[in-house]
Structure formats: structure tokens, C-alpha cells
N, C-alpha and C positions, 0 to 999 in steps of 0.2 A: 502661429507656426511660421517658421522662416521659409523663404522661397529661395530656390537655387536659380540664380540669374546667369549662370555660366552656360546653360544649355539654351537651345533655340526656344524650347517651350518650358516655362517655369514648372518645376516639380515641387510639390508640397512635401516638406520633410518635417515630420512631427517631433522635432527635438524639443525638449524642455530647455528653459533658459540656462539652467545650471549644467547642461550637457555641452553647451556651445564652446566653452573653454577647451574641452577635450577634443572637440572636432577641429578647432584651430591648431591644437598641438599635435594632432595625429601624424602629419607628415614629418615633423621634427622627431617625434618619438620613434617613428619607423626608421629614420636615418641613424638613430643612436642605438637601435637594436631592440625596440619594444613594440609589439604588435597589439593594437587595441581590437576590440570586437567590431564586427562589420558596422554596427550602428554608429560608431564614432568616426567612420570614414567620411571625409568631405563629399565624396561622390556616391554616398550610400543611397540606394533606392529601396524603400520599404518593400519587403518581399510580398506582403499581403496585397500590395497595389499592382503587382505584375498581372497583366491579363491572363486568366486561366489558372492562377495560383490555387493550389489545393491545400496548402498548409493552413490548418485551422489555428494552431497556436505557434506562430513563428518565434524563434529565439530573438530576433531583432526587434520584437515588440517590447522587450524588457529594457527599460531605461535605468539609469542610476540617479537617485535623487540627492546624492551627496556631491556637491560641485567640486570638492577638493580631494575626493578619494575615488579611485576607479581601479578595476583589475586590468591586467594585461598579460601577455606571454613574452618571456624573454626569448628572443629568436634563436640565439646560438645553441640553447639546450632545451628549448620547449618548456621551460619551467613557468608555472603560473605564479604571478607576483601581484602585489598591490602597490599602487602609486599614490602617494599622499603629497599634496602641494602645500608647502609651508614657506614662510619668509626665510631667505637664505641665512639671515643672522639670528634665527629663532633659537631660544633656549632649548626647544624640543630636540633639535639636531645635536646640540652640544651635550645634553644630558644623556641621550641614547648612546652617543659615541663614548662618553665617559664611562657609562656602565658596561658597555660591551668590551671596553678595554681592560676590564678586570676579570681575571681568570678565577672562577669560583663555581663549584658545582651547584651552588644555590642560585646562580644567576639565571633567571628566567625572563630576561628582557628580550623582546622580539628582535631577531637579527636584522641588521641593516645591510642589504646587499649592494646598494649603490646610492649615490647622491648625484642627481642630474640637474645642473643649473638650467633654468628656463630662459631662453633668449627673448628679447634682444638685450636686456639690461641685467639679467641674472639676479633680479630683485627677489625672485622666488626660485625655489629648487624643489625637485621631486625626490622624496625619500622612497626608495624601492625596498620593499619588505616581502618576505615569503607570504604566499597565500595561506591563510589559516581560517578556521571556522570557530563559531561560538563554543566555548568550553563545555557548555551543558546541553548541547545538541549534537548527536542523538541523545535520547534520555539515558540516564545512568541505569545500567542493568542490575548492578548489585552494590553493596556497601563498599566493596573493594575498589570499585571505579571512583566513587566519591572520595574515598580515602586518598587514593593516589593524586587526584586533582587538588584536594585541599592541602595535602602535605607539600606539594610543589609550590602552591600559591603562598602558603605560610613561609616556606623557605625563601621564596622570591621577595616577599615583603621584608623579611629579616635582612636579606642581602642589601636591598635598597636602603633601608634605614641605617644599617651598619656603615654604609658608604655615603651618608648624609643627604640622601635624596628622598624627598616625599613625592609620592605619585599624585595624590590629591584628587584623583578621579577614578577610584576603584569601583567598578560596577560590572554586572554580568556582560555588558556589551564590550567591555575593555579587557576581558579575560578570554584568551583564545587557546585552541589546541591545534596541533599539527595533524592533518586528517589522513595522511597517506595510508596508514595501517587500518584506520577505522572505516574510512570510506575510500577503498581502493579505486573505485570508478570516478572519484572526484566529485565536485559539486559546482554549482553555478553561483557566481558572485551575487547576482540579483536575488535569487531564492535558493538558499542552501539546502532546501528539502528536495532539490531536483539535481540530477546529475548533469543535465545539459541545458536546462532552461525550458525544455519541453515537458509537459505534464506526463507522468508515468510512475511506475513503481520505483521507490527509492530504497536501496539496500545498503546495509552497513554491517560491520563486524562489532561484536561486543568488545569494549576496551580490554576487559579481563582476559580475553582469549588471544589478543594480539599485542598487548602492552610490552614494555612501557610506552606510554604516550607522552609527548612533549606538550607542556602547557606554558603559555606566555602572557606577560603583561604587555599591553599595547597602549597607544594614545598617551603620550607624555606631554601633551599640549599645555596642561596646567601644572606640570611638575616643577619643583623648585629644588635648588641645591643650597644647603646650609653648611658652609665650611666649618662653622663653630660646633656643629653636631646637633643631635636631635633634642637633647635635654633643654637647651636654652632657646630653641627656635620659636619664633613668634610671628604671626601674620594676622591679617584681618580680611574679611570678605565672606561672601556667600557662594553657594554652588548650585548648579542646575540639577544635579542628581542627588538623591537622598537628602532632601531639603529638611528632614526632621533631625539632622545632627544638632544636638542641643546647644553647643557652644558657638556656633557660627554667628558672627557679628561684624558689622561694618565699622564698629568703633572700639570694641573691646578686644584686645589681642588674645589669641589662643595658640596652642601648639598644633601645627598641621599634621605632625606625625601621629598624634592621637586620633586625628580625623581619619587617616588611612586605616588604622586599626578598627575604628567604628565601621567604616565602609565595608571592609572585608568580613567583619562580624555580621553585618546586616545581610551581605550576600549569602553567607552561610545560613542565616535564618531563613532566607527565601527558599533555599534548597530544602531545608528541613520541613518547611511548610508544604513543599511540593511532594516530598517523599516521607510519609509518616514513619517508615522504617529507620529513618536517620535520627529519630528523636533522642537517642542516647548522646548525641553530640550537642544537644541544646545548651548544656552548661557552658561549653566553650564559647559558643556564639553569644550567650548572655553576658559573659564577662567582657568580651571584646566590644560589645555594643552597649556597655554601661552608660547611663546618662551622665555619670561623673567621670570626666576624662582621666582623673588621677587613679581611678579604679581599673582602668583598662590595662591588661598585662602586655608586656612586650611580646612581639611575634614568637620569639623562641620559647617563652613561657606557655603561650597558647599551643604551640606545636608539641611541647612536652606533655601538656594535659591531653591534647588530642590523641597522641600516640599511646598514652596510658589506657584510654578508652578502647583503642584498637586492639591492644594486647589482651585485654580482658574479654574480647569478643570471640577469638578463636577463628581458625580458617573456615570452618563450616558456615558460621553465621556471616562472615564477610562475603562469602560467595553466594549466599542465598539471594534470590532475585528480589529486587525492590520494585514497587509500583507507584506511579504517580497518583496523587489523590484524585486528580481530575481525569485519570487515564482510562476513560471508557472508550476512547478512540486511540488506537496505537499509531505510531509513526507509519507503519505499513498500511493501515487502513486509511489514514489521511492521504497517503500517496495514491492509493487506489481511487479514492474519491476525487482527487484532483484530476486523475486520468479521464474520468467520465464527466467532468464538469462541462457544461455548455457555455458558461459565461467566461469571458476573458478580457482583461487580465484577471488573475485571482484576486479575491478580496484583500488578502494580505499581500500587498504589492511590494513591500520593501521591509526587510528585516534589518534592524539597526546593527551594523557590523562594526561599530566602533571606529578604531583608527583615528 
């Protein structure tokens, strides 16, 4: 734990090592219009160490375990944002800017609100993006909510591929939703099952009652641009997510666009495994996650097959509630349990938020 040597009496500040960069950047970020949470201030004093403090579960107890990603508030309009630190000359910035420059209703790339070069040498920059939440939390209430999410994600994949970009890291933590309609009270970056970071009841609206909802692809850190197009694209290498992709190799070239299709198909499989009522969509996921890359359909083919299943269901079945296979404890019950917990911090201290 670092010591504050600026005061007469050293004060122990329980920052983790990967938080210290943000503490150093806090004065600069404030000067350019971005406010970090109190914990990231250089002069922060832990609230639970104040004599006579009665706060049992203080918000400033919650750290961020991702050294290159943190939430903030844009001062001029109070908007919650996410800051991601990347090399200034990174392909990630170039690819997102390229995709966002294309007007297309299928474009579901996370918006880029600002790029802030980091002094003194501007070797790194901060990408400023809207604050979003995991696309599958809260739980899907009915088939119609799942359908809306997957339609937009299939559209987004088709858009990227049509414009020669492979995402290459499609996984649940890199698929987001805009939360303002679903969670009007907002959520906390550290634990998105809380509105403020304090334990308590978490409330939300069903997507089907407040839609349409915006869904986004994030984290283009592994993405690649192939100007010659998707059909002739080849690469080598392995990935940290979905390690079971059959064609991955360090030596034998493969088409990375087919990997994207597999990854989204496997994501669909995971949702179907979670919600038995979605089993009608299994054939779409099966084709997308075929062990033979040549058998995997293009995103527009999968979307067409997906929509045909939807048309055959009818409105009543689409709006019928779905239930998680493991769902003996609802989101509401989990929130209530967190409220009465005596131990802190919670056992699930960090949800992988992607970016």
C-alpha cells in the first residue's frame, strides 16, 4: 500500500498497483473536463478510516482491476463515460474511427466521443466512449429481447465484414447495451448489479417494455483491416477467449472472418444453454459454430435463417417470459441478499466489462 508523503503524517492509501496510473492522471483529466471517482483522487482519504465513520459499505472501497480502463463523468454535461488507455498510433483507434465514419443502420460500433492524448509525450491516448453495460444483464425477460439483441449483433457483424474489418474477439464481455432505458437509475462501473456501488435493491425495466435498445461491439484491440476483402484474408495465431476454435494455429493460415462467425455462434450457444426457451434458435448457432470453417454461413445468411424462425413463432410466443436454467435466484433476490450481507467487499468483486 502506498504512503502519502505530502502530509505531515503519512496516510495509508489502499490503492492497487494498477490504479496508480489513474491517480497520477486525475489532475490532468480534471483539467480537460473529466472527473474520476473520489478513490482516484491523489488526496483521497478512505472514508472508512475517518474516525467515527458509520458507512459499512463505502463506495470508495470499490477499486478497478483493469489498469487501462476506468469510468468517469464528463463535466460539462454530467454524462458517464469510459476511458480506455491505448497507444496513440494503435490500430484500435484507426479501425473504430474508420467504422464510425461509415453511415449505415447496421453499424453497431461503440461511439467514440473523444480522444485525449496523454502528456507529456502523447505516446498514449485515452479513448472516451459512452458508459454501457453487458448486453445480457439484466437477464432476458422474453424471446423478443433475445431476438432484438441477436438481430443487431448479426447486423453489426455483417456491417464490419462488408467493410473488411474482422473483430477477432467477439465474446459476451465485448458485447454491450446502452442502459438508459433499461436501468434508468444507472449502474456502478465496478459492479453493474448496483446503482451506486452501495449494496441494495437493484431495479430495471424489461427491454421489451422500453425498447428499442442499442447494442454495441466494443474492444477492437485485436481487430484487423483487410483491404483485399474477407474472402482472401488469412492470418495465424491463437486467442485467449474461446480457445476451442478448431482452426486456430500458429503456423497454418486461416480466415479470421470465419473465426468471428464462430465466436458469435458460440455466444449464441451460451445464451441458449442459459435459457432453454431459446432452443428453437439452436440450428442457427450450430451452423455458425461449425467445426469446418467453410460450412459457416455469412452473417446475412444467419440473420435470414434467424428471422425465419422468429416469423414462425408469432407475437404471443415472442413475448412469453423466458427463465434461466439456473434461475432459482432472481436478480432482485440477489440484490436483496447483497443488501443484508455482512462481509465486504462482495465475493464477486469485479465483473469483466470488456473494452
